[in-house]
C-alpha positions in Angstrom: 12.3 -7.1 29.8 12.4 -5.4 26.4 12.3 -1.6 26.3 10.1 0.1 23.6 10.6 3.8 22.7 7.7 6.1 22.6 7.1 6.7 18.9 5.1 9.6 17.3 3.9 8.4 13.9 3.3 11.3 11.5 1.4 9.7 8.7 -1.5 10.8 6.4 -4.1 8.0 6.9 -5.1 7.0 10.3 -3.8 3.6 11.5 -6.9 1.7 12.4 -7.2 -1.6 14.2 -8.5 -3.9 11.4 -8.8 -2.1 8.0 -6.7 -3.0 5.0 -4.5 0.2 5.1 -1.2 0.4 7.0 -0.6 -3.3 7.4 3.1 -2.5 7.3 2.7 -0.2 10.4 0.7 -2.8 12.3 3.2 -5.6 11.7 6.3 -3.5 12.4 4.9 -2.1 15.5 3.0 -5.3 16.4 4.9 -5.9 19.7 4.9 -2.4 20.9 2.8 -1.4 23.9 0.0 0.7 22.5 0.5 3.3 25.1 4.0 4.0 23.6 2.5 4.8 20.2 0.7 8.0 19.1 -0.2 9.3 15.6 -0.8 12.7 13.9 -2.9 12.1 10.8 -5.2 13.9 8.4 -7.8 11.3 7.1 -9.4 8.0 7.8 -11.2 8.8 11.0 -13.9 6.2 11.2 -15.3 4.4 14.2 -16.0 1.1 12.4 -12.4 -0.1 12.3 -11.4 0.8 15.8 -8.1 2.4 17.2 -4.8 0.7 17.0 -2.7 3.3 19.0 -3.6 4.8 22.4 -3.2 8.4 21.3 -4.3 10.2 18.1 -4.4 13.8 16.9 -6.2 14.6 13.6 -5.1 17.8 11.8 -7.5 20.6 12.5 -8.2 24.0 10.8 -5.7 25.6 13.0 -2.9 23.3 11.7 -3.1 24.9 8.2 -3.0 28.3 6.8 -6.7 29.1 5.9 -7.5 25.7 7.3 -11.3 26.3 7.3 -11.3 27.0 3.6 -9.1 24.0 3.0 -11.4 21.6 4.9 -14.4 22.7 2.9 -12.6 22.4 -0.4 -11.1 19.0 0.5 -14.4 17.3 1.4 -15.8 18.1 -2.0 -12.7 17.0 -3.9 -12.5 13.7 -2.0 -16.1 12.9 -2.9 -15.1 13.3 -6.6 -12.2 10.8 -6.5 -13.3 8.3 -3.9 -14.0 4.8 -5.3 -17.5 3.3 -5.3 -18.0 0.6 -2.8 -18.5 -2.9 -4.1 -22.0 -3.1 -2.7 -22.9 0.3 -4.3 -21.7 -1.0 -7.6 -23.7 -4.2 -7.3 -26.8 -2.2 -6.9 -26.1 0.0 -10.0 -24.0 -2.1 -12.4 -24.0 0.1 -15.4 -24.7 3.7 -14.9 -26.6 5.8 -17.4 -23.9 6.9 -19.8 -24.4 10.7 -19.0 -24.2 10.1 -15.3 -21.1 8.0 -15.7 -19.5 10.6 -17.9 -20.1 13.3 -15.3 -18.6 11.1 -12.6 -15.5 10.4 -14.7 -15.0 14.1 -15.5 -15.3 15.0 -11.8 -13.0 12.3 -10.9 -10.3 13.5 -13.3 -10.7 17.1 -12.1 -10.4 16.0 -8.5 -7.3 14.0 -9.3 -5.7 16.9 -11.1 -6.2 19.2 -8.1 -4.8 16.7 -5.7 -1.9 15.7 -8.0 -1.0 19.3 -8.7 0.1 19.9 -5.0 -1.3 23.4 -5.3 -3.4 23.3 -2.2 -0.5 21.9 -0.2 1.4 25.1 -1.0 -1.4 27.5 -0.5 -2.9 25.8 2.6 0.5 24.8 4.1 0.8 23.0 7.4 2.0 24.6 10.5 2.6 23.5 14.2 -0.3 24.9 16.1 -0.6 25.3 19.8 -3.0 22.4 20.2 -0.7 20.1 18.1 2.3 21.2 20.1 0.4 20.4 23.3 -0.4 16.9 22.1 3.3 16.2 21.3 4.5 17.7 24.6 2.1 15.6 26.7 3.0 12.3 24.8 6.7 13.0 25.1 7.9 11.0 22.1 11.5 9.6 21.9 11.4 9.7 18.1 9.3 10.5 15.1 8.4 8.0 12.5 7.2 9.2 9.1 6.8 8.2 5.4 6.1 11.5 3.6 4.0 11.2 0.5 2.8 14.8 0.5 4.3 18.2 1.0 2.5 18.6 4.3 3.6 15.3 5.7 7.2 15.9 4.5 7.2 19.2 6.3 5.3 18.4 9.5 7.9 15.9 10.9 10.7 18.5 10.5 8.7 21.2 12.2 8.0 18.9 15.2 11.6 17.6 15.3 13.0 21.2 15.3 10.6 22.4 18.0 11.2 19.4 20.4 14.6 18.2 19.4 13.4 14.7 18.5 15.2 12.3 16.1 13.4 11.2 12.9 12.9 7.8 11.4 12.0 8.0 7.7 10.7 4.9 5.8 9.3 4.7 2.3 7.7 1.9 0.4 7.9 3.4 -3.1 9.7 6.2 -5.0 6.9 8.8 -4.5 9.3 11.8 -4.6 10.0 11.1 -8.3 6.4 11.2 -9.4 4.3 13.2 -6.9 3.4 16.7 -8.2 5.7 15.8 -11.1 4.1 17.9 -13.8 3.9 21.1 -11.8 6.3 23.6 -10.2 5.2 22.2 -6.8 7.1 19.0 -7.6 10.5 20.8 -7.3 9.4 22.2 -3.9 8.4 18.7 -2.7 11.7 17.1 -3.9 13.7 19.9 -2.2 11.8 19.4 1.0 12.2 15.6 0.8 15.9 16.0 0.5 15.9 18.1 3.6 13.9 15.4 5.4 16.2 12.6 4.3 19.2 14.6 5.5 17.5 15.5 8.8 16.5 11.9 9.5 18.7 9.8 11.8 17.5 6.5 10.5 16.4 5.9 6.9 14.6 2.8 5.5 14.1 1.8 1.9 11.9 -1.0 0.6 14.0 -3.7 -1.0 17.6 -3.7 -2.3 16.7 -2.0 -5.6 15.3 1.1 -3.9 18.1 1.1 -1.4 20.7 1.4 -4.2 18.7 4.2 -5.9 18.2 6.2 -2.7 21.9 5.9 -1.6 23.0 7.2 -5.0 20.3 10.0 -5.1 20.6 11.3 -1.6 24.1 10.4 -0.6 22.9 8.8 2.7 22.8 5.3 4.0 19.5 3.3 4.0 18.5 0.2 5.8 16.4 -2.4 3.8 13.0 -3.4 5.0 10.2 -5.7 3.5 6.6 -6.4 4.3 6.2 -8.9 7.2 3.6 -11.6 8.2 3.3 -14.8 10.0 3.2 -17.9 7.6 1.4 -19.9 10.4 -1.7 -17.9 9.8 -2.0 -19.5 6.4 -1.6 -23.1 7.9 -4.5 -22.4 10.3 -6.9 -20.6 7.9 -9.7 -23.1 8.3 -11.3 -20.9 11.0 -11.9 -18.0 8.6 -15.3 -16.3 8.7 -15.3 -15.5 4.9 -18.8 -16.3 3.6 -19.1 -19.8 2.4 -21.8 -19.2 -0.3 -19.0 -18.2 -2.8 -19.5 -20.7 -5.7 -16.2 -22.1 -6.6 -16.1 -23.4 -10.1 -13.5 -25.9 -11.5 -10.8 -23.2 -11.5 -10.7 -20.0 -9.6 -8.4 -17.0 -10.1 -8.2 -14.6 -7.2 -7.0 -11.0 -7.1 -7.0 -9.0 -3.9 -6.1 -5.3 -3.5 -6.6 -1.9 -5.1 -7.7 -1.3 -8.7 -6.0 2.0 -8.7 -3.0 2.9 -11.1 -5.1 1.3 -13.9 -4.6 -2.2 -12.7 -8.1 -3.0 -14.1 -6.5 -3.0 -17.6 -4.7 -6.2 -16.5 -8.1 -7.6 -15.6 -9.4 -6.8 -19.0 -6.5 -8.9 -20.5 -7.1 -11.7 -18.0 -10.8 -11.7 -18.9 -10.0 -12.1 -22.6 -7.7 -15.0 -21.8 -10.3 -16.7 -19.7 -12.9 -16.3 -22.5 -10.6 -18.0 -24.9 -10.0 -20.9 -22.5 -13.8 -21.0 -21.9 -14.2 -21.7 -25.6 -12.0 -24.7 -25.1 -14.3 -26.0 -22.3 -12.2 -24.7 -19.4 -14.4 -23.1 -16.9 -12.7 -20.3 -14.9 -14.1 -17.7 -12.5 -12.2 -14.5 -11.6 -12.9 -13.3 -8.0 -11.8 -9.8 -7.4 -11.6 -8.7 -3.8 -11.0 -4.9 -3.9 -11.1 -1.8 -1.7 -13.4 0.0 -4.1 -14.6 0.3 -7.7 -12.9 3.1 -9.7 -15.6 5.4 -11.2 -14.0 4.9 -14.7 -13.8 1.1 -14.5 -14.7 -0.3 -18.0 -18.2 -1.5 -18.2 -17.1 -4.8 -19.8 -15.6 -5.8 -16.4 -18.7 -4.9 -14.5 -21.0 -6.9 -16.8 -18.8 -9.9 -17.4 -20.3 -13.1 -16.0 -16.8 -14.6 -15.5 -15.9 -11.8 -12.9 -17.3 -11.4 -9.4 -16.4 -8.4 -7.2 -16.2 -8.8 -3.5 -15.3 -6.3 -0.7 -11.7 -6.6 0.5 -11.5 -9.3 3.2 -10.1 -8.5 6.6 -6.5 -9.4 7.6 -7.8 -12.4 9.4 -9.9 -13.6 6.5 -7.3 -13.2 3.8 -5.5 -16.6 4.3 -8.7 -18.5 3.5 -9.4 -16.4 0.4 -5.9 -16.9 -0.9 -5.4 -20.5 0.0 -8.7 -21.7 -1.8 -7.6 -20.2 -5.1 -6.4 -22.1 -8.1 -4.2 -19.2 -9.2 -3.4 -15.9 -7.6 -3.2 -12.9 -10.0 -0.7 -10.1 -9.2 -0.8 -7.3 -11.9 0.8 -4.0 -12.5 -0.3 -1.6 -15.2 1.6 -1.3 -18.5 0.2 2.2 -19.0 1.2 4.3 -16.0 4.5 6.2 -15.7 7.4 3.9 -15.1 8.6 5.8 -12.1 5.3 5.1 -10.3 5.9 1.3 -10.1 9.6 0.9 -10.7 10.8 0.8 -7.2 7.6 -0.5 -5.4 6.9 -4.0 -4.3 3.3 -5.1 -4.0 2.0 -5.3 -0.4 0.2 -8.5 -1.5 3.3 -10.4 -2.8 4.4 -11.9 0.5 0.8 -12.8 1.4 0.4 -14.6 -1.9 3.7 -16.5 -1.3 2.6 -17.6 2.1 -0.7 -19.0 0.8 1.3 -21.8 -1.0 -0.8 -21.2 -4.2 0.6 -20.6 -7.7 1.1 -16.9 -8.6 0.8 -15.3 -12.0 2.6 -12.0 -12.1 1.6 -9.7 -15.1 3.3 -6.3 -15.6 6.2 -4.6 -17.3 9.7 -5.8 -16.6 10.8 -2.5 -14.9 8.1 -2.9 -12.2 9.6 -3.5 -8.8 7.1 -6.4 -8.2 7.9 -8.0 -11.5 11.7 -7.7 -11.0 11.3 -9.2 -7.5 9.3 -12.2 -8.9 11.9 -12.8 -11.7 14.8 -12.6 -9.3 13.4 -14.9 -6.6 11.3 -17.1 -8.8 8.1 -17.1 -6.6 5.7 -16.7 -9.6 5.3 -17.2 -13.3 6.0 -13.8 -15.0 4.5 -12.3 -18.1 6.3 -9.1 -18.6 4.8 -8.2 -22.1 1.2 -7.1 -22.6 -0.3 -10.1 -24.5 -3.5 -11.9 -24.0 -2.0 -15.0 -25.6 1.1 -15.0 -23.4 -1.2 -14.6 -20.4 -3.3 -17.5 -21.5 -0.2 -19.7 -22.0 1.1 -18.8 -18.5 -2.3 -19.5 -17.0 -2.6 -22.8 -18.6 1.0 -23.7 -17.3 0.0 -23.0 -13.8 -3.2 -24.9 -14.0 -1.6 -28.0 -15.7 2.0 -28.3 -14.4 2.4 -29.7 -10.9 6.2 -29.6 -11.3 6.0 -25.8 -12.0 3.7 -25.2 -9.1 6.0 -27.1 -6.7 9.0 -25.1 -7.8 7.2 -21.8 -7.3 6.1 -22.9 -3.8 9.7 -23.9 -2.8 11.0 -20.5 -4.1 8.3 -18.7 -2.3 9.1 -20.4 1.0 12.8 -19.5 0.7 11.9 -15.9 -0.1 9.6 -15.7 2.9 12.3 -16.9 5.3 14.9 -14.5 3.7 12.9 -11.3 3.6 9.4 -11.6 5.2 10.0 -13.5 8.5 7.8 -11.7 11.0 9.9 -12.3 14.2 13.2 -11.5 12.5 11.8 -8.3 10.9 10.1 -7.0 14.0 13.3 -7.5 16.1 15.4 -5.7 13.4 12.9 -2.8 13.3 12.9 -2.5 17.1 16.7 -2.5 17.3 17.0 0.1 14.6 14.6 2.5 16.4 16.2 1.9 19.8 19.6 2.6 18.2 18.7 6.2 17.2 17.2 6.9 20.7 20.4 5.6 22.3 22.5 7.8 19.9 20.6 10.8 21.0 21.0 10.0 24.7 24.7 9.5 24.2 25.0 12.9 22.4 23.1 14.6 25.3 25.5 13.1 27.9 28.6 14.3 26.0 
């Protein structure tokens, strides 16, 4: 019988049962008994998605210096930056220009305040009596964390020091290089991150490119991980509950995911390419399944007849959505800082591969996702911003059966090599068990 450690997950967003966040957590811990998992989190406490773990603790006012003031400030700022829901946007397609301008200004101010890191320094986290009681009663064997903010870099170390628990640190992109980057708080975060990496017993990077960078930067060893899923879900997708009234035209381009990091600019280029092809009597519909509509999304995208916005499908529904597409669109922005996308791999890449459909990757060559697609050949890549190049690549994917077949074969090889669910889960379990055993041996000595 397999033995599973008790893991305390210290992570900003709550890991729910069926939302689109934290798929990595749910796949890696998919075989774990839920009573062996607990989480300390700060946001995402909603009833509609259900609980995934057996035990949760949400940060309270007592867990921060001047926590009452912080919570009041935070609620107002989050309202400024939160994306509009797809349904909300459908009911008010083009805002009055003045209202839209006010929303954009508020959004930019809210983003500035969050990105500055100032409130993470002023309202710093602390290990309160109630949090300590939660940890003591759960009795974790180890702490799993990802960082991403000063508070959630610091908190795992506070808990580990108090209870003498080993830390597993995993990251999916190079957030220490760009978080709070334009402010003095950035140097504080990077110093604290270096402490966390040094304090961790087990360290995991996403992909070999990030592994090389982190080993060079921190002078520590890192194991490599990738996103995981079960390809059989895509072979059995006919039972999906996705609404059937979607009108599928002759060709259908599908994008799923977030429109953050200015990914909507790639949609603008795709729309321009589609309009050119429409003039040549090639009918194409662009279906965008997204987690929300940015308040500054260009109006031309909202009003375009060629684009339809849908809410993000559930994890169970996504195989049907992807497998019915003519082409899957995987963009990264050409206009965000290089360090924000250089070492990250899209959480949709492996799902796109498993669908068996042709993939069009659009973004700068330094993007981790673009580099991965070029290296493994699982998509047609356009690495220069050009509507004409995008149109040519789209035409190739629609017309060339040989090209589509080669992409499919390369994707299958990549899935088996990096994204196999069973292999990945076993590796993850053994790595975590290893640090628990190491601690037990040190205690015996």
